[in-house]
C-alpha positions as CSV (number, residue, x, y, z in Angstrom):
1,M,218.4,274.2,56.9
2,E,215.9,274.8,59.8
3,Q,217.2,277.0,62.7
4,I,215.4,276.7,66.0
5,R,215.6,279.1,68.9
6,V,217.0,277.7,72.3
7,R,213.8,278.1,74.0
8,R,211.8,276.1,71.4
9,A,214.6,273.6,70.9
10,A,214.6,272.9,74.8
11,E,210.7,272.5,74.7
12,L,211.1,269.9,71.9
13,L,213.7,268.1,73.9
14,G,211.6,268.1,77.2
15,V,214.5,270.1,79.0
16,S,215.1,273.6,80.4
17,D,216.7,276.3,78.4
18,D,219.5,276.2,80.9
19,T,220.1,272.5,80.2
20,L,220.3,273.0,76.5
21,R,222.7,276.0,76.9
22,R,224.9,273.6,79.1
23,W,224.8,271.0,76.2
24,I,225.8,273.7,73.7
25,A,228.7,274.8,76.0
26,A,229.8,271.1,76.3
27,G,229.7,270.8,72.6
28,E,226.9,268.2,72.4
29,V,225.1,270.3,69.9
30,S,226.4,273.4,68.0
31,S,224.7,276.7,67.9
32,T,224.9,279.9,65.9
33,T,223.2,283.4,66.1
34,D,220.5,284.5,63.8
35,D,220.2,288.0,62.3
36,A,218.6,289.2,65.6
37,G,221.6,288.0,67.6
38,R,219.5,285.1,69.2
39,T,221.1,281.8,69.7
40,V,219.7,279.0,67.3
41,V,220.5,275.4,66.7
42,D,220.3,273.6,63.4
43,G,217.3,271.3,63.2
44,A,219.2,268.3,61.9
45,D,221.7,268.6,64.8
46,L,218.9,269.0,67.2
47,A,217.4,265.8,65.8
48,R,220.6,263.9,66.3
49,L,220.8,265.2,69.8
50,A,217.2,264.1,70.5
51,S,217.8,260.5,69.2
52,R,221.1,260.2,71.3
53,R,219.5,261.5,74.5
54,A,216.1,259.8,74.1
55,P,215.4,257.8,77.3
56,E,214.6,254.1,77.2
57,P,210.9,253.3,77.3
58,V,209.6,252.6,80.8
59,A,209.6,248.8,81.3
60,D,206.1,247.3,81.6
61,G,207.2,244.2,83.3
62,I,205.7,241.9,80.9
63,G,208.9,240.8,79.2
64,A,207.3,240.0,75.9
65,E,208.8,240.6,72.5
66,R,206.6,242.9,70.3
67,S,206.8,244.2,66.8
68,A,205.1,247.6,67.9
69,R,207.8,250.1,68.7
70,N,205.4,252.7,69.9
71,R,204.9,251.6,73.5
72,F,203.6,254.0,76.2
73,V,203.6,252.9,79.8
74,G,201.4,255.0,82.0
75,L,198.5,255.2,84.4
76,V,194.9,254.7,83.6
77,T,193.2,258.0,84.3
78,D,189.6,257.4,83.2
79,V,187.5,254.4,82.1
80,R,184.0,255.0,80.5
81,S,182.1,251.9,79.7
82,D,178.7,250.9,78.4
83,T,177.4,247.3,78.0
84,V,179.5,246.7,74.9
85,M,182.3,249.3,74.4
86,S,184.7,251.2,76.7
87,Q,187.0,254.3,76.4
88,V,190.1,254.0,78.4
89,T,192.3,257.0,78.8
90,M,195.9,256.8,80.1
91,Q,198.5,259.4,81.1
92,C,201.9,258.2,79.8
93,G,204.5,260.8,80.7
94,P,203.5,264.0,79.0
95,F,201.2,262.2,76.5
96,E,197.5,261.3,77.0
97,V,196.6,258.1,75.1
98,T,193.0,257.0,74.6
99,S,191.8,253.5,73.5
100,L,188.5,252.2,72.4
101,M,188.0,248.6,73.2
102,S,185.4,246.1,74.4
103,T,184.0,246.3,77.9
104,D,184.8,242.5,78.1
105,A,188.5,243.5,77.4
106,V,188.5,246.1,80.1
107,R,187.1,243.6,82.6
108,D,189.6,240.8,81.5
109,L,192.5,243.3,82.0
110,G,191.4,244.8,85.2
111,L,191.6,248.2,83.7
112,E,190.5,250.9,86.3
113,V,191.7,254.3,87.3
114,G,195.2,254.1,89.0
115,V,196.4,250.8,87.2
116,V,199.6,250.8,85.3
117,A,199.1,249.6,81.8
118,T,200.9,249.9,78.4
119,A,199.4,251.3,75.3
120,L,200.7,249.7,72.1
121,V,200.3,251.8,69.0
122,K,200.6,250.2,65.5
123,A,199.0,252.2,62.9
124,T,199.1,252.2,59.2
125,T,198.3,255.9,59.1
126,V,200.2,258.5,61.0
127,I,199.4,262.1,60.3
128,V,202.3,264.6,60.5
129,E,201.6,268.4,60.7
130,R,203.9,271.3,60.4
131,P,203.2,274.8,61.6
132,D,203.0,277.6,59.0
133,S,206.6,278.4,58.6
134,S,206.0,282.2,58.5
135,L,204.3,282.0,61.8
136,E,207.2,279.9,63.4
137,K,209.8,282.5,62.3
138,E,207.9,285.2,64.1
139,N,207.9,283.4,67.4
């Protein structure tokens, strides 16, 4: 059972420590204290809270049905093009998404800095990393 300190748990949820402490007080997630007397939450309980409180994705206004579930609506922040290929970078909330596409596609879509666009991610490979657990416990 993974125990996560309040500060780190709040970071993972994208809220302040105070907000998470209010949710603990309201019974939305349970907490205990570790051997050092710090408040911690169970990782599985935190995952359930994160799923319950996850915001709906920002609507992109297209209204199309898609099989891709990983949609990131954001602002185009950079476009680098040569005659054949382009690199388009978007800021989607706290996430930066970069796509490589043809320069023709960039022109056809009218992609330029400041344009609202949606990045759809459908990958067969997703790499998951985990910090060294001994380092995580020290912090």
